[in-house]
C-alpha positions in Angstrom: -1.5 -10.8 -0.4 0.6 -10.4 -3.6 -0.2 -14.0 -4.6 -3.9 -13.5 -3.8 -4.1 -10.5 -6.2 -2.1 -12.3 -8.9 -4.6 -15.2 -8.7 -7.4 -12.7 -9.4 -8.6 -12.3 -5.8 -9.4 -9.2 -3.8 -7.1 -8.0 -1.0 -8.7 -5.9 1.8 -6.4 -3.8 4.0 -6.5 -2.0 7.3 -4.5 1.3 7.7 -2.6 1.6 11.0 -2.0 5.0 12.4 -2.8 4.8 16.1 -2.1 1.5 17.7 1.6 0.9 18.4 1.3 -2.5 20.0 1.8 -5.7 18.1 -1.8 -6.7 19.1 -3.1 -4.7 16.1 -1.7 -7.4 13.8 -3.7 -10.0 15.6 -6.8 -7.9 15.5 -6.5 -7.3 11.8 -6.0 -11.0 11.2 -9.0 -12.0 13.4 -11.2 -9.4 11.7 -10.5 -10.9 8.3 -8.2 -8.4 6.7 -5.6 -9.7 4.2 -3.0 -7.0 5.0 -2.3 -4.0 7.2 -0.4 -1.0 6.2 1.4 1.3 8.6 1.0 4.9 7.5 4.2 6.7 8.2 3.1 9.7 6.1 0.5 10.5 8.7 1.8 9.1 12.0 4.8 9.3 14.2 5.7 5.6 14.7 9.3 4.7 15.3 11.1 2.2 13.0 11.3 -0.1 16.0 7.5 -0.1 16.3 7.1 -0.6 12.6 9.5 -3.6 12.8 7.6 -5.2 15.7 4.2 -4.9 14.0 5.5 -6.1 10.7 7.2 -9.2 12.1 4.2 -10.1 14.2 1.9 -9.7 11.2 4.1 -11.9 9.1 4.1 -14.6 11.8 0.3 -14.5 11.9 0.0 -14.8 8.1 -1.1 -11.2 7.3 0.9 -9.1 4.9 2.5 -6.0 6.5 3.0 -3.0 4.2 4.3 0.5 5.0 3.5 3.8 3.5 6.8 5.7 3.6 6.8 9.5 4.1 8.4 10.2 0.8 10.8 9.1 -1.9 14.0 8.5 0.1 16.0 5.4 -0.8 17.5 5.0 2.6 14.1 5.2 4.3 12.6 2.7 1.8 15.5 0.2 2.3 15.4 0.4 6.1 11.6 0.0 6.1 11.9 -3.2 4.1 14.8 -4.5 6.2 12.6 -3.9 9.3 10.2 -6.5 8.1 7.7 -4.8 5.7 6.7 -7.0 2.8 6.0 -4.0 0.6 6.2 -0.2 0.5 3.7 2.4 -0.6 5.0 5.7 -1.9 2.5 8.6 -1.6 2.3 11.4 -4.2 4.0 9.5 -7.0 3.8 11.9 -9.9 6.0 10.8 -12.8 7.7 7.9 -14.5 11.0 9.1 -13.0 9.4 8.8 -9.5 8.3 5.3 -10.3 11.8 4.3 -11.6 13.4 5.7 -8.4 11.0 3.9 -6.2 11.7 0.5 -7.9 15.4 1.3 -7.8 15.2 1.8 -4.0 12.9 -1.2 -3.2 14.3 -3.9 -5.5 17.6 -5.7 -5.5 19.8 -6.0 -8.7 19.3 -6.5 -11.5 15.9 -4.8 -11.2 17.0 -2.1 -8.7 19.9 -1.0 -6.5 18.7 -1.9 -3.0 21.6 -2.9 -0.7 21.6 -6.6 0.3 21.4 -7.3 4.0 22.6 -10.8 5.0 20.5 -12.1 7.9 17.0 -10.4 7.7 13.4 -10.9 8.9 12.2 -12.1 5.5 14.6 -15.1 5.5 14.1 -15.7 9.3 17.7 -14.4 9.6 19.1 -17.4 7.6 21.7 -16.6 5.0 21.5 -18.2 1.5 23.1 -17.7 -1.9 22.9 -14.0 -2.7 21.4 -14.4 -6.2 18.7 -16.7 -5.0 17.9 -14.5 -2.0 17.6 -11.3 -4.0 15.4 -13.0 -6.6 13.1 -14.4 -4.0 12.8 -11.1 -2.1 12.2 -9.2 -5.3 9.4 -11.5 -6.2 7.9 -11.2 -2.7 8.2 -7.4 -2.3 5.1 -5.4 -3.3 6.0 -2.0 -4.7 3.1 0.5 -4.9 2.8 4.1 -6.0 0.0 6.3 -5.0 -1.9 8.3 -7.6 -3.1 11.4 -5.9 -3.0 14.3 -8.3 -4.0 15.6 -11.7 -0.4 15.3 -12.8 -0.1 11.7 -11.6 -3.4 10.8 -13.4 -2.1 12.4 -16.6 1.1 10.3 -16.3 -0.6 7.1 -15.3 0.2 5.3 -18.5 4.0 6.1 -18.3 4.0 5.2 -14.6 2.3 1.9 -15.1 4.8 1.0 -17.8 7.7 0.9 -15.3 9.0 -2.6 -14.7 9.1 -3.6 -11.0 6.2 -1.4 -10.0 3.4 -3.8 -8.9 0.4 -1.6 -8.1 -1.1 1.9 -8.6 -3.1 2.9 -5.6 -5.5 5.8 -6.0 -5.6 8.1 -3.0 -9.1 9.4 -3.5 -9.1 12.2 -0.9 -6.0 14.0 -2.2 -7.0 13.3 -5.8 -10.3 15.1 -5.1 -8.4 18.1 -3.6 -6.1 18.2 -6.6 -9.1 18.2 -9.0 -10.7 21.1 -7.0 -13.6 19.0 -5.8 -12.7 18.2 -2.2 -14.8 15.5 -0.6 -16.8 14.8 -3.8 -15.8 11.2 -4.1 -18.2 10.5 -7.0 -17.7 13.7 -9.0 -17.5 13.1 -12.7 -13.9 14.2 -12.9 -13.0 11.8 -10.1 -14.8 8.9 -11.9 -12.9 9.8 -15.1 -9.6 9.7 -13.3 -10.5 6.3 -11.9 -11.2 4.9 -15.3 -8.1 6.5 -16.8 -5.8 4.9 -14.1 -7.6 1.6 -14.3 -7.1 1.5 -18.1 -3.4 2.2 -17.7 -3.1 -0.7 -15.2 -4.9 -3.1 -17.6 -2.6 -2.1 -20.5 0.5 -2.7 -18.5 -0.5 -5.7 -16.4 -0.4 -3.8 -13.1 -2.6 -4.1 -10.0 -5.1 -1.4 -9.2 -5.8 -0.3 -5.7 -8.1 2.3 -4.2 -8.2 4.1 -0.8 -10.4 6.7 0.7 -13.7 5.1 -0.2 -14.5 3.4 3.1 -17.3 5.8 3.8 -18.8 5.0 0.3 -18.6 1.2 -0.1 -20.8 1.3 -3.2 -18.0 3.4 -4.9 -15.4 0.9 -3.8 -17.5 -1.9 -5.4 -17.5 0.1 -8.6 -13.7 0.3 -8.5 -13.6 -3.4 -8.0 -15.7 -3.8 -11.1 -13.2 -1.6 -12.9 -10.5 -4.1 -11.9 -9.3 -3.0 -8.5 -7.7 -5.9 -6.6 -6.9 -4.0 -3.4 -9.1 -1.8 -1.2 -8.2 0.1 1.9 -11.2 -0.5 4.1 -10.4 2.0 6.8 -8.0 2.8 9.7 -7.6 1.7 13.3 -8.4 5.2 14.3 -11.6 5.3 12.3 -12.8 1.9 13.4 -12.2 2.8 17.1 -14.0 6.2 16.8 -16.9 4.7 14.9 -17.5 1.8 17.4 -16.9 4.0 20.5 -19.3 6.7 19.2 -22.0 4.1 18.4 -21.7 2.4 21.7 -21.8 5.7 23.7 -25.0 6.7 21.8 -26.7 3.5 23.0 -26.5 4.7 26.6 -27.8 8.2 25.9 
């Protein structure tokens, strides 16, 4: 996924909140998604479940990401050691938050993440420490979510932080922060999109967007602004939508 975006391609992701079985990775792969991200901010999955899904996804060639509940270095480190190829931090507000996120997710010299010897990312092989840390730093996608008026105002300072790969706009919470809940195409929301997109362009960071799966035309506008990642919906939403449509055909 990271290489796809760096090459100018678009990555499309599925959010996982409901299905605890590793089969969800195969479904996401077969459906054509580039990645899945497990949303620990809004679900109760155990770390064991996260690890099993992440390792299965990697084996199938689909990138596993995890949205962690908050800015906790221990949680971020354990999530990555469990097999996640990237972490997404919700409610990132300031440059200091971004620096702390990179510090927790990246190995020295970029950060201060503790080095585990055998790990899922190396198929439990142990190699030279310096080479291993560099390779894992290069492969790990570090993302901060822009979800508030404060975060939008600080977008330029946030995007300037080395080691932060992507800014992901969380549209629903951003609408709430702006005082226009549910108004995904409100002028203030559009202005925020453009402001964050410009910050990403200035600092060479990837732009992502979530919360627009009900408005694909808006997602396409974001892609035109430079978004290289789109969250296309969740397992819960997909199941409810298909189940509801099917039930209606028999009424």
